Steps between C-alpha positions, in 0.01 A plus 500: 500500500633465854288302741310677773672510839375253760384607846675268742386644829255750644538605860149564617321322779159565360332832436672831440673639809501877541755512783787738419749266668370185334544605137281424203471169324845408377549315173815306410528433128739248348673722245797285400397396149287808438798727559756314295272435202434869467862609543728232348711747304559721806657213697605225259728313740229477766246394240724229360591361841134485604432290191823300471629421848305623802477310827349595837720537806369426850731741682632851440855361531547189289807286447623261234778245476720507190712200412763522229707207372872525573680666206745207459783741426744716695814711460845393618672727753865404439727401211484122470761282332394222268585133537355153535350604834451828677276735697301806395413753770152636431347828613377509860189288555506357147645162591148376574416541131713193421504137602717192456453354154438835326680551171647851486614722214674840521357771273720704265800266518654318202650154553848438359661179379462225759253713701129471567237744620306237695555414865291284731448590867648253748441689827386835636623678813321827562547702180801296384404256223749217443499330161678266266520510120195340338695263275575129486836344574573414136489864386576689816497878468557781746247771581592851382614765744242768583562857620313685775144592409442208261142382480470131580180334379341163571447290187303207640634230730637147471513204743660158487282192502390393848587831671276665754258774398613858467523720808169663575484875464222753535452868443406735782170677430491877520213653695375836376245735657254729323247757623165621381415869464169672577373748242213736586341777297192679636274764347224718646210663320241727661146379453419819313792446265413132460169601342674704229516356151833621365621359169179296477565290810457534877792678664557219747556258211742738330715541809494125562633451148790736577583312818491169314784622280696644793460180701611265226795718391633523856486120524680467167775740611564303817497166319767628266724701733449492876725420796369222721499621860355412837440814709419429866540856627124555528223332695438259214766372257518649152638298211580567136555238233828455315463617140605302198804715420632455855475121487720443193878535515656216297440618142523878466590659166604866505493574130590870488330745266311245293441126489707357212427176317824338622436586865139393474588167337772422756272592788214293360717191478651563846163531674385187321796295620359161591592499868224257594330204338357589161128447480415653163405837650833636621570677171209745536493821701255778578654849479344798679656787307506878484430694179872553431575129513202431273642754254847342509357149456301611195817651350690178567223298336517716188879482487523125552185419301327338794122476501298675767146369547247696705239287676237566766549350846259580782394821329852626428720519192790256525788526252654158437859472376660169401877508462758221509246252637396734781157655535452826688157654556528877548235699689540876523447635851407870540648509851845404373463743209416790734740436786771255382511543124757271342435221753360155427450198725536152350291234677437130500134537617491152650737620773328831579185499712256766604405413859162645592414532868196725463389542136369841394180602676293816467377594849195720440312717749763504773406853610327571834128456474413867555763628254385708205738325264589158362838344588633200309842339471691245294713257697746230388766298680742290301865404457737378229702180504795446265661158491837407346585860418791392280247389237385862458681814391502879475600730214566865578697794355 
């Protein structure tokens, strides 16, 4: 059973005030957990984020710094001849990925007789990387020629005894901005109507229950698919958060009419590419999926004889699939099923945060004091922060 909501504030200076301009005693009820525990299945993404990775924000516009390690690879921009020494021109701005002492290897090239794939960097000027063959004098070999567009990768580094330390290098952090969004849903019940007992319960309670669903579904919609904006055209600024689907661009699979086992397997291994240090948890993903994707995944499981286990997590059914050493936890989302059927969002939950500025509150009795009705409203202000978006992915038809 859900816990009873907690009254966090009452705005009354003492006795009841009958002034029409003053208003009646106002009650602010902390409704955050009460709301989500009653409605997990209506807004599974919101429910999961509240339980998995939720953090307060102190401002309605919050910023983060993202730092990524240099890729240690780049494409050549010209045809380069081989030899004992030479220079590879890298794509603009990519020269900083390399340093003197790096051992380089071209990808997709085959070494011939008397040739080697390894070169060691001797100097760097802008995006021009000068090298010599990484061989000894007794068995000297020449480095192979590479055409334009060859991927050059760093394979460690090597220094002679007594040499100075490697050249220092640092990545430039990326600063990103996010906004919160204010959600409000009010309802009014005449005092005559409030005394009715329809469907075995007071009418005010029934209407509140309807608004609970409306409030939480509108939040879920925005968390999934909303454009982050800052509107300063009015007296006060208006902001909307940036939804999950609008924060992921690196891994997008457009699978056509149906999700096939080959496409799904390739996409699963691509999204799980170990781009950062492995910590034992990088091979697991949470998938917020529509009904169509759930159907396709079940068909793939039957075809490939993979096991699907259904477990309970925070009041919701989670379908776990283990395939090729990867674990994906699927949660069906009714919002995606209704409005974006065929879509699924693949998440590494550690790098997705729900940022609450004003957790859900039920403001009760906000009507004027002489009004012959009750006026209440639900109010929430929160945002969504996605870090390292290349670790996530989207599947859509």
